[in-house]
N, C-alpha and C positions, 0 to 999 in steps of 0.2 A: 573421106570427109575429115578435115582437120579438127582436132579437139583443142579447145582453149582451157587452160588451167587458171582458175581464179584463186587468189590468195585471201584467206579469211581475214577480215579486219580485226585488229587487236581488241580484246574485250575492254570496254570503258570502265574505269575505276574512279571512285571519288577521291578527292584530294584530302589533305590533312584536316581541312575545315568543312568537309562535306562536298556535295555536288556543286560544281561551279556553274555559272550561267543563270539566265533568267528562269525563275521558278525552281531552281535546283535546291534551294534551302541551305546554302552554305552559311556557316556561322561566322560572322565577322569578328567576334570577340569570344575568347575562351577564358573562363575563370581559372586562375592558377591553382594548382593543387596545394593544399596546406603543407607547410614545411615546419619541421622542428629541428632543434639542434641539441646534441648531447654528446658526452664523452663516450668512449668505448666501454667504460664501466657501466654507465647508466643505460646504454642501449646495446648491451653486448649481444642480446638475442637477435638484433637486426644486422649486426656487423658481419660481413663487410658491405652490406647492400645500401648503407646510407651514402649520401652524396655531400661532399664538402660545399660550403656556402661561398667561399671565395673572399669573405671579409675577415679581418683579424678577430681572434677569439681571446686575446689578452688585453686586459684593461677594464675600465669601468663600463658596464653595459649602459649605453647612452640611448639607444632607440632602435628603430627598424630601418633596414635598407629600403629605399623607395622602389627599387626594381624587383628584388627577390623576396622582400619581407624578412630576411634573416636578421638576427640580432647583430648590431654593430657595437663593438667594444673598443673604447678609445680613451686615452688620457696621455699627456706627454711623458709622465714618469714611467708608466708601464711600457709604453712603446719604446722608450729609450733604454730602460734598465732590464726589462724582462724579454721583450720581443726583438730589440735591436733594429727597429724599423726606422728610427730617426737618429740623427747624430747629436742632438742636443735636447734636453728635457724642457722644451718651451713650446708655447702655442700662441698664435696671434689670431684674434677673432675680430671679424668685421661684419657690419650689417646695419641696416636702418633701425632707428629706435622702435621699440615695441615688438620686435620679431623674435625675441627670446635668447639673446646672447648671454645675458647674465644668468638666465635660467639654466642654460647649457653648462656654464661654468660651475654653478651651484650643484648641479648633478655630478660633475666631476669631483668637486670638493667633497661631497657627501660620500661618493664611492671610495675615494682615496683615503678618507678618514677610516673607512672599514678596513683598508689595507695597512693602517698604522701610520699614514702620512698626515701630518698636522697642517690644516689650512691656515694661512697667515694673511690677514688683510691689514696692511699698514697704512690705513687711511681710507675709511669707507665714507664716501662723500654724499651718498643719497639718503639713507643707508640701504644697501641691498643684501648684506650678509649678516646682519645682527641676529635675526631670528634663527638662521641656520646655525651659527656658532653657538648660540644659547641652546638650541636643540641637541647639539653634539656634546653638551656639557663643557663648552669652552669658556673663554674669558672675554668679556666685552668691556673695553676701557673707553670711557666717554670723555672727550675733551671739548672745550669751548668756553666762551665767556660765562663764568659762573657755574660751569658744569664739571670742571675737573682741571687738574694741572699736570704738567709734565716737566720735570726738572732735567734740563739737558746736561747738567753736571752730574747727574746720578749715574754711576757706573752699573746700576742694576745688580745682577748676580755676579758680576765680574770679580768684585773683591772677595766675596764668600767663596767663589770657585778658586780664586788664586790661593787662598789659604789651604785648599785641598791639594794644590799642585806644588811641584818642586822644580828647581833647576830652570832650564830653558823654557819649558812650558809655562811656568809661572811668570817669568820675565816677559815672554811674548804676549801673554794675555793682558798683563798690566800695561805694556806699551801700546797695545791695540786699544785698550780702554782710554788711555790718555790721548792718543791721536784722534779717536772718535769724538771725544768731548771738545777738543780744540777745533776740529772741523765743524762741529755743530754750532759752536759759538760764532765762528767766522761766517757760517752760512746765514745765521740769523742777522748778523750785522750787515751782510750783503743785501738781504731783503729789505732791511730797514733803510739803508742808505741808497739802495739801488746801485751800489758800486762796492767792490770788494775792499776789505781793509788792506792797508799797505803792508809791505814785507816787514817793516819795523814794528808795526802794530801787532802783527801775528807773532813776532818774536817776543814782544812784551806779554801777550796773552799766554804763550807757552811757558814763559818764566813765572808768570803770576800763578798759573795752575800748579806748577811744581811747588812753589812756596805754600800755596793753599793746601795741597795734599800733605805737606810736612807739618803744618801748624794746626790744621782744623781737625777736630774730633767729630766723627760722624760724616754724614753726607752734606757737602756744601751746596749753596744755591748761588744764583747769579749775583745777589747782593753781597755775598762774601767775597766773590771774585772782584767786584768793583771796589770793595773796601781795601783789599790787598794792593790794588793799583794806586789808590789814594794814599795809602800808608808809605808807599815808595820804599820798600825794602831794598837792600843792596843788590841782590840778584836781578831784580826787576829794573833798577836804575842802570845796571850794567847792560842789560838787554836793550834799553832805550838809548844807549850811547849818549848820556847826558854830560859826559866829561866832568863830572863832579859838580855840575851846576844844577841846583834844584829847579831854578826857573826854567832852564832848558828842558828838564824832565817834564815839567807841567805843560809846556808848550807841545811836547811830543805826544803826551797822553790825553790832552784835553778833548780832542775829538773822540777818542776811544771811550773815555769816561762818559761823554754825552750819549754815545750809542748804547752803552750798557745801561745807562739810566733810562733810556727809552724802552728797554726790555723789561723794566721792573714795574710796569703798571702805569707809567706816566706817558706812554706813547700809544701809537696806533695798534700795537700788538697786545695791549692790555696786560694782565698779570698772569696769562696762561702759563708762562715759562718762569715766573718769578718765585714760585713756592715749591715745597717738596712734592714729589710725585704722589698723586692721589692714590693710585693703585699700581703696585709693582707688577710687571709682566711675568707670567709663569712660563716655564719652558716645556712642560709636559702635556700641553693640551692646545687645541686650536685657539687663536687669538684674533680679535677684531678691534681695531682702534676706530671708534665711532666719532667722526668729526662732522657729522651731518648738520649739527646745530650752527656751524659757522656759515653765515650767509654768503652766497656767491658774490655779492658786491664787495666783501672783505677779502680781496684777492691776496693782499699781503699776509693777513693772518692765516688764510687757507694754505698759502705756500709755506709759511713758517711751521704750521702744524704738520704738514706732510713731510717736510725735511726732518723735523724733530722725531716724528714717528718712525721714519726710516732709520735714522741714526740709532735710536733706542732699540728698535726691533732687531736690526741686524747685529747690534752689539749683543743682544740676548742669544741670537742664533750662533754667533761666534763662540760665546761662552759655552753653549751646549755642545758644540763640536769639540772644544778643548777638553771638556770633561769626558766626552765619549772616547777621544783619542787616548786619554790616560786610563781608560777602562773603569772610570768611576761612575759613569752613567750609560744607559743604553744608547746606541747609535740611532738618532732620529732623523727622519727626512721631513722636508717642509715643502708645501705647495703655496707659492706666493701669488696672490691675485692682484693685478693692477687694472681695476675696472675704471671706466671713464678716463682712459689714458690721456685723452686730449686736454682734460682739465689739469691733470698732473703735470704734463709737460709745459703747458702755458703758465703754470703757477710760478715757475722759476727756472732759469737756465741751469742752475745747479742740479735740478732733478733730471734734466735731459742727460747730463753727464753721468749721473748715478745709474740711470736705466741703461745707458750705453755700456757702462762697465759691467753691469749685472748680466746683460745679454751675452757677454763674452766669457764669463767665469762661473756661471751658475752650476756647471757640471762639477767643478772642483769644490763648490760650497755645499753640495748635496741639496740643492734647491731646484724644484720644478717651478715653472712660471707660466702664467697665463696673462696676456696683455689684451685689453679689449678697447676698441674704439669704434666709431661709426663708419668712416670712410678713409681712404688714403689722403683725401684732401685735408683731414685734420692734422696729419703729420707734416704736410707741406705748407701749413699756415703759421708756422712758428716765426718769430720775428727776425732771426738771423739765418743766413745761409748755412753756417756751421751746424746749428741745431737742426735745420731741415735735413741735411745730409745724414746726421747721426740718427734721426728718427726714421728715415727711410731704410736704414740698415737694420732696424728692429725686425721688419718683416722679412728681409732677405736672410737673416740669421735664425729665424724661428724654425724649430723642427717641423712644425706643421702649421698650415693656415686653414682656419675654419671660417667659411663665409655664409652669412645669411643673405637675405635679399638686398640688392644694391641697385642704385640707379644706373641707367645705361651709360651716362657720361663718365661713370667710375671705371668702366671696363678697360679703357686704354691705360689708365694709371696702374690698376691692379695687374694687368697683363705684363707690365714691365718687370714685376718681381715674382709673379706666379704664372706658371704655364697653364693657361686656360684654353680649352678648345672652344670652337664656336658654339657648340651645343651647351657646354657648361656656362658660357657667358649668357646665352639666352635663358637658361634656367634661372640663374641668379637675378636677371632682370625681371623675369615673370614673378619671382617670389616677392619682389618689392611692390607689387600691385596692391593698392589699398582695397579694403572691403567694398562690397557693393553698396548701392544707394538705398537699399531697402532698410528702413529704420524700424520696422515692426518688431524685429527681434533684437533686443539690446545686447545679446551675447555674440553677435556676428564678429568673427575674427578675420584679420587679413589672411588671404589664401596662403601666404608664405610663412605664417607664424609657426615656429617649431621646425622648419626645414633648414638643413645645413649641408654644405658641401665641404668635405674634408680633403685637403690637398697636401700631398707630400712630394716635393720635388716635381719631376715631370710625370709622375704616375697618374693614371686616370683617377679622377675624384670619386669619392664615395658619397653619394647623395643619401641622406637619412632624415628621419623625422623623430622628434622627441615627444613622447607623451608622459605626462607626470602621473605618478601614483597618488592616490588620495592622501597619503601621509605627507607627501611632498608639497601639496597645495598649501598647507598651512605656513610653510616657510618660503613660499615663492610669490606671495602677494605683494607686489610693488605699487599697487594702486589704492593703498589703505585710505588715503586722504579723500578718495572719491566715493567711498562706501557710505 
């Protein structure tokens, strides 16, 4: 009788989530284990059993990774200088209004201040940074009609610094201050006229500035410059090519005199630039130029204030670097914030050019930079094709791009300059969803508020969420008018 051998069936075992199948009780969701991060000194008793988080640990602690819960540390200066993760110390932030872009940059500015980096806001239009700068012990300079003055002929600390320098360093600093003042006057005339001064007029202005510096004691103002041109000294007449004919000189300088008179309180720009500087800028602390009192309808005055703040502010930064190079002052780093970038760029074509130059040379100037706007459409809405091409390059040259929630139709434009996966695009679109219709709770926030995606080149993005500490809430309230 033949025997048959039966093979015993393999013992059934549960899967990673329990018994599968109907009635098996498999768990569809598993709570992640709590995670902590620390150095080998802090958690030496656990080493080497800890597991790395996979997110950078150098920089300002911004928030939590949405996937692992690990702390995300990030800022353009630390990632450039200390970590070597990006090639230029700059950041470009995009996102719909009200999702926390300015809050994220304020967190970076606060953390960088702890590292010894001075935040600089050369034109706060809302204002968004006044409370933070004051809390850091910084300087807030207020400009506007009846609220403060900025003398564009004021060299700031340049003259005092030049007296401490010798040789080529002194000559270079004085030449830089002279060129900066000439460019500032030309820029204001361009805004007033809506066209640039002629080559001959700029030559006359340069000669008049030289005469003014030689004859005037103290810090001159625009009225003094206008008087020099009216007095027609020989160096200025030679620059005007009047051929010894005073009538010809007056014809050449008539339009220039009219433009300067328009900057002295008799024109659309008021007297904001006609008097001595109300409050000189300091070099050893955070600084914010508050121009929020200028109404949005006063586009020309807003553009003039921005250009003047930039000229004055960067002049102060150049002076600080010159003193540091000579060993007379400590070497300071600066974090420049350009919030509401779309308003800055539309204010004047000259500002587009200045931002374009800055995005190329901020490494050599010791300046980290954060540029903030709503969408790529803001950059493509500039009046000229040349300005649009320059503005699109801001995103391409940024060391990192940080995105909050964005509308779906923004994805094709953003994908042209940032390598976004399909899942990352879907996430950004979901973050732009408005809050629910339930109005019983007035504190309902949009689901994407505080969520950001950090992108560097073609690397996968880091999705994170920012939560404010109680002490930060006091300097992050941008809805004061509604309380």
